[in-house]
N, C-alpha and C positions, 0 to 999 in steps of 0.2 A: 499220344505219348510224347513228352518233351525229350529233346535230344540230349544225350549225355555229352557228346562232342559235336560241335558244328564247325566244319571247315569251310571257309569262304575264299575262293581264289588263292589258295595257298601256294606260294612259290618260294623256291630257295635255289641260290647259286652258290657253288663252292669252287674256288680256284678257276672261275670263269665258265664252269660247266653248269648247265641248268639241270638240277637234280629233281626238283618237283616243279610241275608245269601247270599251275592253275587248278589244283584239286579243290573241288567243292563236293562235300558229302556230309551226311549226318550219321553218327553212331548212336544206337539206341541203348538204354540201360537194360540190364538183366539178360543180355544175350551173349552167346559165344560167337564172336566175329572173327573170322579167319582172313588174313591178308596174304595173298599169294601173288606171284609174279616171277619172272626170270631174274637172274643176277643183274644188279645195276638198275632195277626198276624203281628204286627209291623207298623200299619197304622199311629198312632199318632207319633211314633218315626220318621217315614219317613217324616211326615209333619214338624216336628221340624228341620230336616236337610234341607228341601227345603226352610224353612223360614230363615235359617242362624243362628238359635238359638243354635242348637247342632252341635258341631264341632269335637268331638272326634271319628271320624269314619275312617275306612280304605276304599280305593278306591277313586273314584272321583265323585263329584257332581258339574257339570258345569252349571252355569246360564248364558245364552247368550254367551256361549263360554269361560267363565272365571270361575275358581274354586271359589265357593261361599265363601269359607273362606278368599279369597283374596279381596273381595269386601269392599270398604269403607262403613262403617255402615250407614252413613247419605244417601249416594246414594242408598244403598240397601233398606232403609226404604222408599225411594221415588218410588221404583220399585215394592216392595213386601209388601202387607199387610196380616197379619196372625191373625186369630181368633182361639185360642186354644179351647179345649173342656170346660175348666173351667177358669173363670177369677174372681179373688177376688178383690173387691175394698172396703176397710174398712173405708175410710174417707167420709165425708158428701158432695160429689160432686153431682151436679144435672146431669140429663141425658145429657143436653146440654153441660155441662162442660166436661163430658166424651167424647162426640163427638169431642169437641175442642182438646182433646188430640191427635186425629188423625192428627192434623195439626203440630205436633211437628217437623217433618222433614223439615218444611218450616219456622220455627220460626227464626226471626232475631232480636227480641227485647222482651220487657216485655209485650207488648199488641198485641192483634190480629189485623190483617190488614183487610181492606174491603174484600180482596180475601178470607181470612180465614173465615170470617163470612158468605160470600156467599156460600162457600163450605159446611159449617156446616148446614146452613138452607136447602140447596139442599139435603144433605144426610138425614137429619131428615124427610123431606117431602117424599123422595123416599122410605124410610123404614116405613112410616106410624107411625112415632114416635113423631110428633109435639104435639099431645095432652098431652103428659107427659114430655115434654122437660124440664120443670122447677121443676119437682119432684126429690126428693132425689133418686139417682140410687139404693140405698140399699132397698128402699121401693117398688121397681117394682117387678112384677111377673117374673118368669123365662123367659117366652116368651117375655115380654117387654124388659128385660135386653138384650136378644139375638138380638132383633131388634136394640137397641141402639148401641151394639157392632158392628153390621154390618154397622150402620150409621157412626161410628167412622172410620171403615176401608175404607168406601167409601169417607169420607172426606179427607183421606190420598191421594186420587187420584192416586192409584197405577196402574201399568200395569198388575200386577198379584195379584189375590186374592186367598188366601189359607184359607180354612174353615174346621175345624174339628167338625163334627156333627152340622151343622148350623141350623137344624130344630128340635133338640131333645126336646126342651121345647115349641115348637110352636103348637098352635091348627091347625086343618086341613086347615082352610082358609089361615092362614099365612104360613103354609108349602108350599102350592101351590103358593101363591103370591111371596114367597121368591125364589122359583125355577123359576117362570116366570120371576122375576127380573134378576136372574143370567143368564138365557138364553138370555134375552134382552141385558144385559151388554156384553155378549160374542159376540152377533151380532154387537155391537157397537165397538168391538175391544179388550175388556178386556179378559184376560185369567183367567179361574177359575179352581181350583183344590179343590174338596170337598170330605171329608171322610163321608160316610154314612152307616148306617146299613139297610136302606130301599132300597131293591133291586128294587122295583117298581118305586120309585122316580128316582133312577139311570137310570133305563131302559127308563123312560118317557122323561128325560131331557138331559142326557149326550150324548156327541158325542162319548165318549169312556169310557170303564170301565177297570180299573186295579184291578185285584184280587190278594190279598196277602194271603198266608197260611204259618204259622210258619216261617215268615220272608223271604219266597221265593216268586218269581213271579209265580202264578198259571195260570194266563190268562191275556191277554192284547189285546183288540180289540173293535170293535163296539158292542153295547149291544146285537144285534141279533146274533153275533158270540160267545159271552161269556156266555150268560145265557141259559144253557141247563141242563136237569135233571142230567146227569152224573156228571157235575161239581158241581152242588148244593149238590149232594150226597157226593162227594169226599171231598169238601172243608168245607161245612157247616154241613154235617151229617144229612140232611133232605131229605125226599122224596117230590118232587114237580113236578108240570106239568107246562110247559111254553107254553102259547098260544099267538097268535097275538092280541094285543089290538085294540081299535077303530082306532088308527092312524097307525096301522101296526107294531108298536114297540112291543117287547115282554112284556108279563105280566105273573108274577109268581103266581101260585096258590099252596098254601100249604095245607097239611092236610092228613088225612087217605087215603092211596092208591093214593095220589097225585091228586085226583080229587076234593078235597074239604074237609071240616071238617067231622069227623065221625058223624054218625046219633046219635041223642039223645036217 
């Protein structure tokens, strides 16, 4: 299987600090790939490179065999949708209008086409955002905003979806429904790369986990091969026990002695 992304000795310095330190890895199409690591590991920086936003790096980042810096911006926007950790919208757009922004790579005039409207309505329904589609985006809760931003990305009809902490503001129900949706989208052919701090969500849903530590690649394999107590101790500085969950996938238990929380 040909790589979707191929990273070769990827390095980046910002203000004299080395953020990425020689990353070399391949990301395969049609998978849900989770990127995990402690704060400052370089996860968000890597996502900004994969999206084509950040270009001042050394080494190579190939998307479908071509250096991402050489891609035509409009064509890239039709292939890759990216939701960063924080999005600020200061103007009084409705949620529906924000989702319509996802159609920008396809715009050919001043007004939306029937195809645009169909894509927006489908994306709003898919993310359970129709009930507040006409509300001011700024008035929405953090979780509602996150669902609208995901709808905007889906309206973009990309082949690759990049998400930086996609469930950080969501309640438990919508965390699960979001990852259920991402898994279904992968099964339908979409490629998803998601940064998360929730190791158990990564274990439950991803095909593969990439672990970053201080800008370096610490591990890269299926969840059952990556999540083990020695790595969690080395990378995250925590004692944990890893057991098989109901589906056979690993489940991480944190706490005193790795067996659970300390007694009260």
